[in-house]
Structures are given as structure tokens and as C-alpha cells.
C-alpha positions as CSV (number, residue, x, y, z in Angstrom):
1,M,-43.1,-84.5,13.6
2,D,-40.3,-82.2,12.5
3,I,-38.3,-83.5,9.6
4,A,-34.5,-82.9,9.3
5,V,-34.0,-84.4,5.8
6,S,-36.8,-85.3,3.3
7,V,-36.2,-87.0,0.0
8,K,-39.1,-87.5,-2.4
9,H,-39.2,-89.8,-5.4
10,L,-35.4,-89.8,-5.7
11,T,-34.0,-91.4,-8.8
12,K,-30.4,-91.5,-9.9
13,K,-29.3,-93.0,-13.3
14,Y,-25.7,-93.5,-14.4
15,K,-24.6,-94.0,-18.0
16,L,-22.3,-96.9,-18.5
17,Y,-20.0,-96.9,-21.6
18,Q,-17.8,-99.6,-22.9
19,D,-14.8,-97.3,-23.1
20,K,-13.7,-93.8,-21.9
21,W,-14.4,-92.3,-25.4
22,G,-18.0,-93.5,-25.3
23,P,-19.6,-90.1,-24.4
24,I,-17.8,-88.4,-27.3
25,K,-18.7,-91.2,-29.8
26,E,-22.3,-91.0,-28.7
27,V,-22.4,-87.2,-29.5
28,V,-20.7,-87.6,-32.8
29,S,-22.7,-90.7,-34.0
30,K,-26.0,-89.5,-32.4
31,K,-26.5,-93.1,-31.4
32,K,-27.1,-94.5,-27.9
33,L,-23.9,-96.2,-26.9
34,H,-24.5,-96.5,-23.2
35,K,-26.4,-98.7,-20.8
36,E,-28.3,-97.1,-17.9
37,F,-27.6,-98.2,-14.3
38,L,-30.4,-97.3,-11.9
39,A,-28.5,-96.5,-8.6
40,L,-31.7,-95.2,-6.9
41,N,-35.2,-96.0,-8.0
42,D,-38.0,-93.7,-6.8
43,V,-36.8,-93.6,-3.2
44,S,-38.9,-91.5,-0.7
45,L,-37.7,-91.1,2.9
46,D,-38.3,-88.7,5.8
47,F,-35.6,-88.5,8.5
48,P,-37.1,-87.1,11.7
49,K,-35.3,-84.5,13.7
50,G,-33.6,-85.7,16.9
51,E,-33.5,-89.4,16.0
52,A,-30.8,-91.9,14.8
53,I,-31.9,-93.5,11.6
54,G,-30.0,-96.4,10.1
55,V,-29.7,-97.1,6.4
56,L,-29.0,-100.8,5.7
57,G,-27.8,-102.4,2.5
58,T,-25.1,-104.4,0.9
59,N,-22.2,-102.9,-1.1
60,G,-23.6,-101.4,-4.3
61,S,-27.1,-101.2,-3.0
62,G,-27.4,-97.4,-3.4
63,K,-26.6,-96.3,0.2
64,S,-23.6,-94.1,-0.8
65,T,-25.5,-92.6,-3.8
66,L,-28.3,-91.6,-1.4
67,L,-25.7,-89.9,0.9
68,K,-24.0,-88.1,-1.9
69,I,-27.3,-86.6,-3.1
70,I,-28.4,-85.6,0.4
71,T,-25.0,-83.8,1.0
72,G,-25.1,-82.2,-2.5
73,I,-22.0,-84.0,-3.8
74,A,-24.2,-85.5,-6.6
75,D,-27.4,-84.4,-8.3
76,P,-30.4,-86.6,-8.7
77,T,-31.8,-87.5,-12.1
78,S,-35.2,-86.8,-10.7
79,G,-36.8,-86.1,-7.3
80,T,-36.2,-83.6,-4.6
81,V,-34.1,-83.3,-1.4
82,E,-34.9,-80.9,1.5
83,V,-32.3,-80.4,4.3
84,N,-33.3,-78.5,7.4
85,G,-30.2,-77.7,9.4
86,A,-26.3,-77.7,9.3
87,L,-25.2,-81.0,7.9
88,V,-21.8,-82.8,8.2
89,F,-20.9,-85.9,6.2
90,L,-18.7,-88.0,8.5
91,D,-16.5,-89.6,5.9
92,V,-13.2,-90.1,7.7
93,S,-11.1,-90.1,4.6
94,S,-12.4,-87.2,2.5
95,G,-11.0,-83.7,2.9
96,I,-7.6,-85.0,4.2
97,D,-4.5,-84.0,2.3
98,S,-1.7,-86.5,2.8
99,E,1.0,-83.8,2.1
100,L,-0.1,-81.6,4.9
101,S,0.3,-82.2,8.6
102,G,-2.5,-83.4,10.8
103,Y,-2.7,-79.9,12.4
104,D,-3.0,-78.2,9.0
105,N,-5.7,-80.7,7.9
106,I,-7.8,-79.6,10.9
107,F,-8.2,-76.2,9.3
108,M,-8.5,-77.3,5.7
109,K,-11.2,-79.8,6.5
110,G,-12.9,-77.3,8.8
111,V,-13.1,-74.8,5.9
112,L,-14.6,-77.6,3.7
113,L,-17.2,-78.1,6.4
114,G,-18.1,-74.4,6.4
115,Y,-16.2,-73.1,9.4
116,S,-13.8,-70.1,9.5
117,K,-10.2,-70.3,10.6
118,E,-11.0,-68.6,13.9
119,E,-13.8,-71.1,14.7
120,M,-11.5,-74.0,14.0
121,M,-8.8,-72.4,16.3
122,E,-11.3,-72.7,19.1
123,K,-11.9,-76.3,18.3
124,A,-8.4,-77.4,17.5
125,D,-7.3,-78.5,21.1
126,D,-10.5,-80.6,21.5
127,I,-9.9,-82.2,18.1
128,I,-6.3,-83.1,18.9
129,E,-7.2,-84.5,22.3
130,F,-10.0,-86.6,20.8
131,S,-7.9,-88.0,18.0
132,E,-5.2,-89.3,20.4
133,L,-2.5,-88.4,17.9
134,G,-0.3,-86.5,20.3
135,D,3.0,-85.3,18.8
136,F,2.0,-87.0,15.5
137,I,-0.4,-84.1,14.9
138,N,2.5,-82.1,13.4
139,Q,3.7,-84.9,11.1
140,P,2.6,-85.2,7.4
141,V,-0.5,-87.3,7.1
142,K,1.3,-89.4,4.5
143,N,3.3,-90.9,7.3
144,Y,0.2,-91.9,9.3
145,S,-1.2,-95.4,9.4
146,S,-4.7,-95.9,8.0
147,G,-6.0,-96.0,11.5
148,M,-4.3,-92.8,12.5
149,K,-5.7,-91.1,9.4
150,A,-9.2,-92.3,10.2
151,K,-8.9,-91.1,13.8
152,L,-8.0,-87.6,12.6
153,G,-10.9,-87.5,10.1
154,F,-13.4,-88.7,12.7
155,A,-12.1,-86.3,15.4
156,I,-12.5,-83.3,13.1
157,S,-16.0,-84.3,11.9
158,V,-17.6,-84.9,15.3
159,N,-16.1,-81.8,17.0
160,V,-17.8,-79.2,14.6
161,N,-21.2,-79.6,16.3
162,P,-23.6,-80.1,13.3
163,D,-27.4,-80.3,13.4
164,I,-27.4,-83.4,11.1
165,L,-24.6,-85.9,11.1
166,I,-24.3,-88.5,8.4
167,V,-22.1,-91.5,9.3
168,D,-20.9,-93.8,6.6
169,E,-19.4,-96.9,8.1
170,A,-17.1,-94.6,10.1
171,L,-17.4,-96.3,13.5
172,A,-15.0,-99.0,12.5
173,V,-11.9,-96.8,13.0
174,G,-9.0,-97.3,15.3
175,D,-8.7,-99.8,18.2
176,S,-11.5,-101.1,20.4
177,M,-11.1,-98.3,23.0
178,F,-11.2,-95.6,20.4
179,R,-14.3,-97.2,18.8
180,A,-16.0,-97.1,22.2
181,K,-15.1,-93.4,22.5
182,C,-16.5,-92.8,19.0
183,M,-19.8,-94.5,20.0
184,N,-19.9,-92.5,23.2
185,K,-19.6,-89.3,21.2
186,M,-22.4,-90.5,18.9
187,N,-24.6,-91.2,21.9
188,E,-23.9,-87.6,23.2
189,F,-25.2,-86.3,19.8
190,K,-28.4,-88.4,20.3
191,E,-28.9,-87.1,23.8
192,Q,-28.5,-83.5,22.5
193,G,-31.4,-84.1,20.0
194,K,-29.3,-84.1,16.9
195,T,-30.2,-86.1,13.8
196,I,-27.9,-88.9,12.9
197,I,-28.1,-90.8,9.6
198,F,-26.1,-94.0,10.2
199,V,-25.2,-96.0,7.0
200,S,-24.1,-99.6,7.4
201,H,-24.5,-103.1,6.3
202,D,-24.2,-104.3,9.9
203,K,-27.7,-104.9,11.1
204,N,-26.6,-105.4,14.7
205,A,-25.0,-101.9,14.9
206,V,-28.1,-100.3,13.3
207,E,-30.5,-102.2,15.7
208,S,-28.5,-101.2,18.8
209,F,-27.9,-97.5,17.9
210,C,-30.9,-96.4,15.8
211,S,-34.6,-96.1,16.5
212,K,-35.6,-96.4,12.8
213,A,-34.0,-98.0,9.8
214,A,-34.4,-98.1,6.0
215,W,-33.3,-101.0,3.9
216,I,-32.2,-100.3,0.3
217,N,-31.5,-103.1,-2.1
218,K,-30.4,-102.5,-5.7
219,G,-31.5,-98.9,-5.5
220,E,-35.0,-99.7,-4.2
221,L,-36.4,-98.9,-0.8
222,I,-37.5,-102.3,0.5
223,A,-38.5,-101.4,4.1
224,Y,-38.6,-98.4,6.5
225,G,-39.6,-98.5,10.1
226,D,-38.6,-99.7,13.5
227,S,-34.8,-100.6,13.4
228,K,-35.3,-104.0,15.0
229,H,-38.0,-105.0,12.6
230,V,-36.1,-103.8,9.5
231,G,-32.9,-105.4,10.8
232,S,-34.7,-108.7,11.4
233,I,-36.1,-109.0,7.8
234,Y,-32.8,-107.7,6.4
235,N,-31.0,-110.5,8.3
236,E,-33.6,-113.1,7.0
237,F,-32.7,-112.0,3.4
238,M,-28.9,-111.9,3.9
239,S,-28.9,-115.3,5.6
240,G,-30.8,-116.8,2.6
241,R,-33.7,-117.9,4.8
242,K,-36.1,-115.8,2.9
243,K,-36.3,-114.6,-0.7
244,L,-37.1,-111.0,-1.5
245,E,-40.5,-112.0,-2.9
246,E,-41.4,-113.6,0.4
247,I,-40.3,-110.5,2.3
248,R,-42.3,-108.2,0.1
249,T,-45.4,-110.3,0.8
250,E,-44.7,-110.0,4.6
251,L,-44.2,-106.3,4.3
252,T,-47.7,-105.8,3.0
253,L,-48.6,-106.3,6.7
254,N,-47.9,-104.6,9.9
255,H,-47.7,-107.1,12.8
256,S,-46.4,-107.5,16.3
257,I,-46.7,-109.6,19.4
258,E,-47.0,-107.1,22.2
259,Q,-47.8,-109.1,25.3
260,V,-47.2,-112.7,26.3
261,Y,-48.9,-114.4,29.2
262,Q,-47.9,-117.9,30.4
263,H,-49.5,-120.1,33.0
264,V,-48.7,-123.6,34.2
265,T,-51.4,-125.6,36.0
266,D,-52.0,-129.3,36.6
267,E,-53.3,-129.5,33.1
268,G,-50.1,-128.2,31.7
269,L,-49.0,-125.0,29.9
270,S,-51.4,-122.3,28.6
271,L,-50.2,-119.3,26.6
272,E,-52.0,-116.1,25.5
273,L,-50.6,-113.7,23.0
274,K,-51.9,-110.2,22.3
275,G,-50.8,-107.8,19.5
276,Y,-51.9,-106.4,16.1
277,L,-52.0,-107.4,12.4
278,Y,-53.1,-105.2,9.6
279,G,-52.2,-103.9,6.2
280,T,-53.1,-104.1,2.5
281,K,-54.1,-107.8,2.9
282,A,-56.4,-107.0,5.8
283,D,-59.3,-108.7,4.0
284,T,-57.3,-112.0,4.0
285,S,-58.0,-114.7,6.6
286,F,-55.0,-115.8,8.6
287,D,-54.1,-118.9,10.7
288,F,-52.0,-118.7,13.8
289,V,-49.2,-121.4,13.7
290,L,-47.0,-122.7,16.4
291,K,-44.1,-124.7,14.8
292,E,-41.5,-126.9,16.4
293,N,-38.3,-125.7,14.7
294,R,-36.3,-128.9,14.4
295,T,-39.0,-131.2,12.9
296,G,-41.4,-128.7,11.4
297,E,-44.3,-130.2,13.4
298,Y,-47.0,-127.6,14.0
299,I,-50.5,-126.8,15.2
300,S,-52.7,-124.1,13.7
301,K,-55.9,-122.3,14.4
302,P,-57.8,-119.4,12.8
303,L,-56.5,-116.0,13.9
304,E,-59.5,-113.7,14.6
305,R,-58.9,-110.0,14.5
306,I,-60.5,-107.9,17.2
307,A,-60.5,-104.2,18.2
308,Y,-57.0,-103.1,19.1
309,S,-56.3,-101.9,22.6
310,G,-52.6,-102.1,23.0
311,R,-49.8,-99.6,23.5
312,S,-48.9,-98.7,19.9
313,S,-50.4,-95.9,17.9
314,L,-52.2,-97.5,15.0
315,P,-54.1,-95.6,12.2
316,A,-57.6,-94.8,13.3
317,D,-59.1,-96.5,10.2
318,V,-57.6,-99.9,11.0
319,A,-57.6,-100.0,14.9
320,G,-61.2,-101.3,14.9
321,D,-60.1,-104.8,13.9
322,A,-56.3,-104.7,13.9
323,G,-55.9,-106.5,17.2
324,F,-55.7,-110.2,18.1
325,A,-55.7,-112.3,21.2
326,I,-54.8,-115.9,20.6
327,S,-54.4,-118.7,23.2
328,I,-53.1,-122.3,23.1
329,S,-52.9,-124.9,25.8
330,E,-51.7,-128.4,26.4
331,R,-55.2,-129.4,27.3
332,E,-56.3,-128.2,23.8
333,Y,-53.3,-129.8,22.0
334,P,-52.2,-132.8,24.1
335,N,-48.7,-134.3,23.5
336,F,-47.6,-131.4,21.2
337,L,-45.4,-129.3,23.5
338,K,-42.4,-131.5,24.0
339,P,-38.8,-130.6,24.5
340,G,-37.6,-128.4,21.7
341,A,-37.9,-124.8,20.4
342,F,-41.2,-123.4,19.0
343,T,-41.7,-120.3,16.8
344,F,-44.9,-118.3,16.6
345,L,-46.1,-117.6,13.0
346,V,-49.1,-116.5,10.9
347,R,-49.9,-117.9,7.5
348,S,-52.3,-117.1,4.7
349,K,-52.9,-118.3,1.1
350,N,-51.5,-116.3,-1.8
351,E,-53.3,-115.8,-5.1
352,N,-52.1,-119.2,-6.3
353,G,-53.7,-120.9,-3.3
354,E,-50.2,-121.6,-1.7
355,W,-49.6,-121.2,2.0
356,V,-47.2,-118.3,2.8
357,Q,-46.1,-118.0,6.4
358,F,-43.8,-115.8,8.5
359,P,-42.9,-115.2,12.1
360,L,-44.9,-112.7,14.0
361,W,-42.5,-109.9,14.9
362,A,-41.8,-109.6,18.6
363,G,-39.0,-107.1,18.9
364,N,-40.9,-105.0,21.5
365,A,-42.9,-107.8,23.2
366,D,-43.6,-107.5,26.9
367,L,-42.6,-110.8,28.5
368,E,-43.4,-109.8,32.1
369,G,-46.3,-112.3,32.1
370,A,-44.1,-115.1,30.7
371,V,-41.6,-116.0,33.5
372,D,-39.9,-119.3,33.4
373,Q,-42.2,-121.9,34.8
374,K,-42.0,-125.6,35.7
375,G,-44.7,-128.2,35.0
376,Q,-44.1,-131.5,33.2
377,F,-41.3,-129.6,31.5
378,L,-39.5,-126.3,32.0
379,Y,-41.1,-123.6,29.8
380,K,-39.1,-120.5,28.7
381,A,-40.5,-117.8,26.4
382,K,-37.8,-115.6,25.0
383,V,-37.3,-113.1,22.1
384,E,-34.5,-114.1,19.9
385,N,-33.7,-112.2,16.7
386,N,-37.0,-110.3,17.2
387,Q,-39.0,-113.6,17.1
388,L,-40.9,-115.1,20.0
389,I,-39.4,-118.5,20.8
390,L,-40.9,-120.9,23.3
391,R,-38.2,-123.3,24.6
392,V,-39.4,-126.5,26.3
393,D,-36.8,-128.4,28.3
394,N,-36.7,-131.5,30.3
395,L,-36.5,-131.0,34.1
396,E,-33.5,-133.4,34.1
397,K,-30.9,-134.3,31.6
398,V,-31.1,-137.9,30.4
399,Q,-27.8,-139.6,29.3
400,E,-28.6,-142.5,26.9
401,Q,-27.0,-144.8,24.3
402,V,-28.2,-147.6,22.1
403,N,-25.6,-150.4,22.3
404,K,-27.1,-153.0,20.0
405,I,-29.8,-153.3,17.3
406,W,-30.7,-156.5,15.5
407,L,-33.6,-158.1,13.5
408,E,-35.3,-161.4,14.4
409,G,-38.0,-162.2,12.0
410,N,-40.2,-159.1,11.8
411,N,-39.1,-157.8,15.2
412,L,-36.5,-155.1,15.6
413,H,-34.6,-155.5,18.9
414,I,-33.1,-152.4,20.6
415,E,-30.8,-152.7,23.6
416,G,-29.2,-149.8,25.4
417,V,-28.6,-147.9,28.7
418,A,-29.9,-144.6,30.1
419,F,-29.4,-142.7,33.3
420,V,-30.0,-139.3,34.9
421,R,-27.1,-137.8,36.9
422,G,-28.1,-137.4,40.5
423,Y,-31.1,-139.8,40.4
424,E,-30.6,-142.7,42.7
425,A,-31.9,-145.7,40.8
426,G,-31.1,-148.7,43.0
427,S,-33.3,-151.2,41.1
428,Q,-35.1,-151.6,37.8
429,E,-38.4,-150.7,39.5
430,D,-37.1,-147.1,40.0
431,V,-37.2,-146.4,36.2
432,S,-39.8,-146.8,33.5
433,I,-38.8,-146.4,29.8
434,R,-41.0,-146.3,26.7
435,M,-39.8,-146.2,23.1
436,H,-41.8,-143.9,20.7
437,V,-41.5,-144.1,16.9
438,V,-42.7,-141.0,15.1
439,D,-43.8,-140.7,11.5
440,L,-41.9,-137.6,10.2
441,E,-44.6,-136.8,7.7
442,S,-47.8,-137.1,9.8
443,F,-46.2,-136.9,13.2
444,E,-48.3,-139.8,14.5
445,E,-46.4,-142.0,16.9
446,K,-46.4,-145.6,18.1
447,S,-45.4,-146.3,21.6
448,Y,-43.6,-149.5,22.9
449,P,-42.7,-150.5,26.5
450,A,-39.1,-151.1,27.2
451,V,-38.0,-153.7,29.8
452,V,-35.6,-152.4,32.3
453,S,-33.5,-155.5,32.9
454,E,-31.2,-154.3,35.6
455,T,-29.3,-151.3,36.8
456,E,-25.5,-151.1,37.0
457,E,-23.8,-148.7,39.4
458,I,-21.6,-146.0,37.9
459,T,-20.6,-144.1,41.0
460,E,-17.0,-145.3,41.3
461,N,-15.5,-142.2,39.5
462,P,-15.4,-139.3,42.0
463,S,-14.8,-136.7,39.3
464,F,-17.9,-137.9,37.5
465,N,-19.9,-138.2,40.7
466,P,-18.6,-135.6,43.2
467,Q,-21.7,-135.9,45.4
468,G,-21.2,-139.6,45.8
469,K,-24.8,-140.5,44.9
470,N,-25.9,-144.0,44.1
471,Y,-27.1,-143.5,40.5
472,N,-27.0,-146.3,38.0
473,F,-27.3,-147.1,34.3
474,A,-30.7,-148.5,33.6
475,Q,-30.3,-151.2,31.0
476,F,-33.3,-151.6,28.7
477,K,-34.5,-153.7,25.9
478,T,-37.3,-152.9,23.4
479,V,-39.0,-155.0,20.7
480,I,-40.7,-153.3,17.8
481,N,-42.9,-155.1,15.3
482,L,-41.9,-153.7,11.9
483,D,-45.0,-155.0,10.3
484,E,-46.9,-152.1,11.8
485,F,-45.1,-149.5,9.7
486,N,-46.0,-148.3,6.2
487,K,-43.5,-146.8,3.8
488,G,-42.0,-143.5,5.1
489,K,-39.4,-142.0,7.4
490,Y,-39.5,-142.4,11.1
491,E,-37.6,-141.0,14.2
492,Y,-37.1,-142.8,17.5
493,R,-37.8,-141.0,20.8
494,M,-37.7,-142.2,24.4
495,K,-39.6,-141.4,27.6
496,Y,-37.6,-141.9,30.8
497,K,-39.8,-141.8,33.9
498,M,-38.6,-141.6,37.5
499,N,-40.8,-143.9,39.6
500,K,-39.8,-142.2,42.9
501,E,-39.0,-138.6,44.0
502,P,-39.0,-136.3,42.2
503,F,-41.2,-138.3,39.7
504,H,-40.0,-136.4,36.6
505,E,-40.7,-137.7,33.1
506,M,-38.2,-136.8,30.4
507,Y,-38.7,-137.0,26.6
508,I,-35.6,-137.3,24.4
509,L,-34.4,-138.3,21.0
510,V,-32.7,-141.7,20.9
511,W,-28.9,-141.4,20.7
512,A,-27.2,-144.2,18.6
513,S,-23.5,-143.8,17.9
514,N,-22.2,-147.4,18.3
515,S,-22.6,-148.1,14.6
516,K,-20.6,-151.4,14.6
517,E,-23.4,-153.0,16.6
518,Y,-26.2,-152.0,14.2
519,P,-27.4,-153.6,11.0
520,G,-25.5,-152.5,7.9
521,G,-27.5,-151.7,4.7
522,A,-31.1,-152.3,4.1
523,L,-33.1,-155.2,5.8
524,Q,-35.5,-157.1,3.6
525,L,-38.9,-157.5,5.2
526,G,-41.3,-159.2,2.8
527,D,-42.1,-156.7,0.1
528,K,-40.5,-153.8,2.1
529,E,-37.0,-152.7,2.8
530,V,-36.1,-151.3,6.2
531,E,-33.0,-149.1,6.6
532,I,-31.7,-148.2,10.1
533,Q,-30.1,-144.8,9.9
534,T,-27.7,-143.4,12.5
535,G,-25.6,-140.9,10.4
536,S,-26.9,-138.0,12.5
537,K,-26.1,-140.0,15.7
538,Y,-29.9,-140.1,16.4
539,L,-31.8,-143.2,15.6
540,R,-34.0,-143.0,12.5
541,M,-35.6,-145.5,10.2
542,E,-36.7,-145.5,6.5
543,V,-39.2,-148.0,5.2
544,R,-39.3,-148.4,1.4
């Protein structure tokens, strides 16, 4: 692989003084009067020829310092830089003199970029046309808006045909149409095999434009590799979902889901995942984890590494046991895959014996074997934010409301209505309803039958029922013995079953928003207190 720019063990220190006379005072007093700021700390990076490489990081992370050293504007404290080819630093504001006209600035900035006046004469018409400045090209730049000035700087920089182009947040210039034209020009450079170093704190721009990316944080290189993978972990950090220490642990491993196979039979869903997992913690045992995102409910099983036979190029010394093939099924884990969103993770124990888990990366996963399929539910495997997500949806949408809750002795009475739009429920025999109470710690559940007392027609409103179907509210009543519950937190769920075509069974959270008809405050039940909670609009219960 040919390298366009190579930086090795790059370190840059700045001296920070309390006042402007600090350097002189330090020489005279021969005392250290400054603090050292480490802008870059032992950074090593190779930028391959012919690729677009992103550099991610927040303001003050060291991105601009890295660019200044690569372009020769600043010298490193230690380390080396090797540049192979003509380089242009696309900084839309530098090299522009506000007192000169736009036309004169074309030549002045061209000279700064290493071109002769004759060479710039040949490029001037293309630069003026690209900038869209028209007659303003002959006006002093001090009369330009900031957008016009940025357009001029960008037009000059991209029309001098460099081998290596460094872009520092420059694609945010002008209006949306001009930004699109800038991006098209950048894509032309990519197609011509030029090297582009694209610096940004926008992970979406880096992921869409670059093949590789580096993430720098407080002068330190945190990650370098596939742009989607680096963008994903950068986003996890910026969103606060993961701490830097957790990300460092994850980065000791290389991992990816590469293929997803999904099958639905009479026994339910079965899934098979193939990919790789290897790194400095290769001697650690791992568990595969499938987690329901809203509740945190999960299943796990040991992840066995096998010989890798996928499409990626792995180091020869790890390929022998870097692969994995893991399968899960509803037959193996009954009643686990219910409507919701599920994430695929791995976990291992750290040196303190604590579980550390993270999602298996799936930015390049092949989902051809995971088309949307119907069984008891509708199953959809998707890649979202470079993570594999399994979405399980009901085949129909249940509308439901708890109208009244009251306590008689030790029995909690729940009364409400439910219906499915388009399902013709002419009598109570057409619908079966069960109430499920789930322990939010153990995820064990207790099930109670609900009596469907009657159905009430709701087809009078033509805007609500344009097809004119005879579908009704099913009115239900459930009685729950609270003596059966230990101290803890619980969530109420409902199963609504169609007893005639199409015989679908839906599983939903119980919606409870009619708070004036519910008990207020805690209910005393022997030596226990029971509090009915509907603040989230879903029915929950805490036993204390």
C-alpha cells in the first residue's frame, strides 16, 4: 500500500505563560514560569494514497495542530512527517487579502500554493466560474460577505489540482447548492485517485465521504480504521452513552457481524450470525448477549471462536480462531422475543470481575439472508448506527385504555377497553385477553385471564372507519391477587388474541392515562404498600 502522508510518534508541546512577558522573565530568572500543554501526544498515522481519510475530534482535540504540522506551518516537538506529493491545505480563509479584489487574490493565493502567475492565468476562468461571484470578482474582498469570501477561497484551492488535499471543515461554505457543488468536486478528486484528508467533528460527514477515519481526543489518537466503525464509537462517546475507558476496552478487540441469516418456521424465529472477534484480549472468554433495549431484558450464551472464513482480510496469526457463528431461536428461548427492539452484544469480565459489554459492530453486515418475515410477530433485522437491531412488531396494532382501577380486599380490579382497527369483533367470543404482570428485575411474569364482558360498536365515524367495517371495543375486566407479589417493581402487559381470521395474537404494554379513575397514593396491604404508577402513561406497580 502506497502512503501519501506518514506521521510517526508526533508530539507537539506548547508553553503557556501567565502574561506576555513570561518568556523573557523565564530567561532572566532562569526559572520555569510556564505550563506545558500537550496538543499532540505520540500520534502515528499513515494516510494511504487514493483514499479519503477523515480526522474526527472536538474543538481543541489537536486536529488543527496535526494539519499545521503536516503542511509545514508548525514544527513538531518530536516525531517525523513524510509527505509524498503536492499538497494543498484547503483553508478557505487563509491567503485572502481583504484589501485586494477577488481577481487579484486568485493570483496571490496561487503563488502561496506554489503556482506561477502564468499557471494561475490558465486557471482563473475556471476559478471565477466555480466561485459564482460574477462581477463581484473585481470588487475588494473587504466588501464580500463571509459566504462570498469562503466561496472564493474554496474555488481557488480546489482548482489547483493537488495530489493531496487537506480539508478543514471547509465544506460548510455558501448555500446548499454551492455545498453540493463543493461535495461533487471532492468526489471528483476521489475518483481521480487523489488523497483527501478531511477534518471535521461531524461524524456523519466523515462516514459518508471517507473510507477510513482517525479519532483524536485531547491530543491522543483513540482509534483509526473503518470510517463507520470509528464514527460509531466517536458518537457513543459524544452522546455520553459510553465513557472513554469503556471505549478503550472495546478497542482492544476487532469485531464485526458480517452475515445475518433469519428463518421463520412453525416453531418461531431462528437467527444465525457470522463474523469475527479477535484482539489483545483473545484469551478471554466471551458471552453473546441479545438485549431488549427498553427493559434491559436479555439472554446470553457462550461465544465460541472458530476458524474464520469470511470476506475480510484478517492477520494470518489470528484467522485460525477469530471467527464465530452464533444461533438463537424461539424454540431455545421461548417467550423472549416479544415486540420491541433488540441489540446484539458481546460481554466479558474485566480484571475486577465486572461484566463489560458492547454491541458487535455491524456497519458492513450482509443482510440478504435477513429479509422481513412474518410468524407470530413481524421480524425485521436492520443496521442502525452501525449496530444490528432486531425489531419485533405485532402483526396488528392494538388500541387499548384502562378506564378504572380499584382495590377490593387483596384483589386489584382493572377495567378497560381494547380493539384492533379493521378486525370485526361482533361478540365477546371473538376476542381473548390476558393480563401479564412482569417483574422488572427477574423478568418473570404472572398471567391472569381477563373477562371480555361485551363489545361496543365504534363504526359510526366514517373518518375513523373509512372502510365501514364492523369493529368494536372489547370491554374487559381483570382481577389480580396482590398477595402473590413480593416487594419489587412490576410492569403490566396484555395479550390480545383474535379468535377468528386472521387469528393474530398481539402483545402490548398496558396504556393507562385516565388517572382520575385510579387509586391515588400508596395502598396498604397487610405489611406491604402497593403503589399504582401511571406517570409514564403505562401501567406499573411498586410493592414496598
